[in-house]
TIZA-714277 format. One record per residue: x negated, y, z of N, C-alpha, C, CB in turn. Coordinates in steps of 0.1 Angstrom, whole numbers, m for minus. Each point is the difference from the previous one (the first is absolute). Glycine has a CB too. Layout:
// residues N
ATOM	X	Y	Z	X	Y	Z	X	Y	Z	X	Y	Z
...
This chain:
// residues 75
ATOM	200	m272	4	m7	14	2	m14	m8	0	18	18	15
ATOM	m32	m17	m28	m8	m6	m1	m12	14	10	11	m18	m28
ATOM	m20	7	38	m12	8	8	m14	1	m8	11	m8	21
ATOM	m7	2	m32	m12	6	m10	0	12	m8	m2	m22	m1
ATOM	m6	27	0	m7	15	m6	m1	0	m12	m13	4	17
ATOM	12	4	m30	m7	m1	m8	m9	11	m2	14	m14	m7
ATOM	m28	9	8	m10	5	2	m8	8	m15	1	m19	24
ATOM	6	11	m35	m3	6	m10	11	15	m6	m12	m29	m2
ATOM	21	28	8	8	2	m3	m4	17	6	14	m26	m2
ATOM	m16	27	19	m5	7	10	m11	6	m7	8	m14	20
ATOM	m22	9	m28	m5	9	m5	m2	3	m13	m6	m3	18
ATOM	19	m1	m27	7	14	m10	m2	12	7	20	m13	m10
ATOM	m12	13	19	11	7	6	m7	9	6	15	m16	3
ATOM	m32	16	3	m7	4	7	m13	4	m18	10	m17	32
ATOM	m5	11	m37	m9	4	m15	3	7	m8	m6	m14	0
ATOM	23	20	1	11	12	m6	8	m9	m13	m19	26	4
ATOM	16	m40	m1	3	m3	m14	16	m9	2	m31	m1	m10
ATOM	31	6	20	21	m6	5	2	9	10	2	m30	0
ATOM	15	32	2	4	10	13	1	m8	4	10	17	m2
ATOM	m12	m7	23	1	m9	9	15	m4	0	m20	10	12
ATOM	30	0	m18	10	m8	5	3	m15	m6	9	24	4
ATOM	m17	m29	m12	2	m11	m9	m1	m15	17	m16	15	m34
ATOM	6	m8	40	m6	m8	10	13	m3	9	m25	10	m1
ATOM	24	m29	9	12	6	13	m6	1	15	19	m13	m12
ATOM	m7	11	23	m13	9	8	m6	1	8	6	7	m6
ATOM	m14	m25	7	m16	0	m1	m7	3	m5	3	m9	4
ATOM	m2	9	m15	m12	6	m11	m3	22	4	14	m25	m27
ATOM	m3	23	28	2	13	m1	m9	9	13	25	m8	m12
ATOM	m18	m3	21	m3	6	18	m25	m4	m4	40	m17	27
ATOM	m36	14	m33	m16	m7	m3	m12	10	m10	14	m25	0
ATOM	m3	28	m9	m2	15	m9	m3	8	4	11	m2	m10
ATOM	m1	9	20	3	8	8	m9	3	15	21	m6	m14
ATOM	m32	m7	17	m9	m3	8	m13	5	m10	14	m20	14
ATOM	m11	18	m19	m14	m1	m7	m3	14	m5	2	m27	m8
ATOM	8	39	m3	0	7	m4	m1	6	18	11	m5	m29
ATOM	m12	7	43	0	9	11	m16	m7	2	31	6	11
ATOM	m45	m10	m15	m5	m2	0	m5	7	m5	5	m13	5
ATOM	m1	9	m22	m10	12	m10	0	13	5	5	m10	m20
ATOM	3	11	25	1	16	4	m9	4	11	23	1	m6
ATOM	m19	m10	10	m6	4	17	m28	0	m5	40	m26	25
ATOM	m34	15	m36	m14	m3	m3	m5	19	m7	4	m36	m7
ATOM	3	38	m2	2	16	m9	1	5	13	15	m1	m25
ATOM	m1	3	27	m3	13	16	m13	2	m1	16	m8	19
ATOM	m25	m2	m14	m10	1	14	m11	4	m15	8	m23	30
ATOM	m13	19	m40	m9	7	m7	7	16	m3	m12	m25	m10
ATOM	18	35	11	4	10	m2	m12	7	7	25	m6	m4
ATOM	m24	13	0	m13	15	11	4	15	m7	m28	m18	4
ATOM	37	24	m2	5	12	m10	m10	13	1	27	m7	3
ATOM	m29	7	11	m19	2	3	m10	6	m6	4	m16	4
ATOM	m5	5	m16	m16	m5	m3	6	10	m14	m12	m32	11
ATOM	27	23	m11	11	5	m21	m4	16	7	33	m22	m12
ATOM	m27	24	17	m1	17	0	m13	10	m9	11	m6	25
ATOM	m23	m2	m9	m7	5	m2	m12	m1	m15	11	0	27
ATOM	m7	m10	m26	m5	0	m20	7	4	m4	m10	m15	m6
ATOM	15	23	1	9	4	m7	1	15	3	12	m24	m1
ATOM	m15	29	15	0	16	4	11	m2	2	m14	14	m10
ATOM	17	m20	14	22	7	4	m6	2	9	24	m12	m6
ATOM	m12	25	18	6	m7	12	12	m6	0	m11	15	9
ATOM	10	m14	8	21	m5	4	m1	2	9	11	m18	m10
ATOM	m2	9	19	12	5	10	7	m13	4	5	24	m13
ATOM	m13	m20	22	14	m16	12	m2	7	13	m6	m32	m10
ATOM	18	19	12	4	10	18	m9	m16	10	37	20	m3
ATOM	m40	m13	10	m6	m9	19	4	m8	m1	m1	12	18
ATOM	m5	m16	m8	10	m10	10	16	8	14	m31	m17	m1
ATOM	23	28	5	17	15	0	0	2	m4	6	9	8
ATOM	m3	m6	m26	6	3	m6	m3	15	m2	13	m20	5
ATOM	m26	22	m4	m10	17	m6	1	m3	m10	m18	8	13
ATOM	14	2	m27	m2	m1	m13	m17	2	m1	26	10	m7
ATOM	m33	m17	1	m14	m3	m4	m8	5	m11	8	m17	9
ATOM	m9	29	m9	m2	2	m17	m15	m2	m3	21	19	m4
ATOM	m22	m33	m5	m25	2	0	6	5	m20	m25	m35	22
ATOM	14	46	m20	0	8	m10	m17	m9	m7	18	28	13
ATOM	m9	m27	m32	m16	m1	1	m12	4	m4	10	m11	0
ATOM	m18	m1	m4	m12	7	4	m8	4	m9	0	m10	18
ATOM	m6	16	m24	m9	2	m13	5	12	m3	m6	m22	m10
């Protein structure tokens, strides 16, 4: 079993040019880690409060105690 990984193939999968299933186990693990890092970064940039406010939309959410909190649109 080879201990080398194909960085070119990993880059192609991350770029959407090749299938994840075409990778070996080690390459798949690297791709999953990169996907996780990208998801964490994208989630950190989300600001639904600002988006709803900018759109003039009401929204609701559940607080830490499970209570429904309704945020009415302003304007």
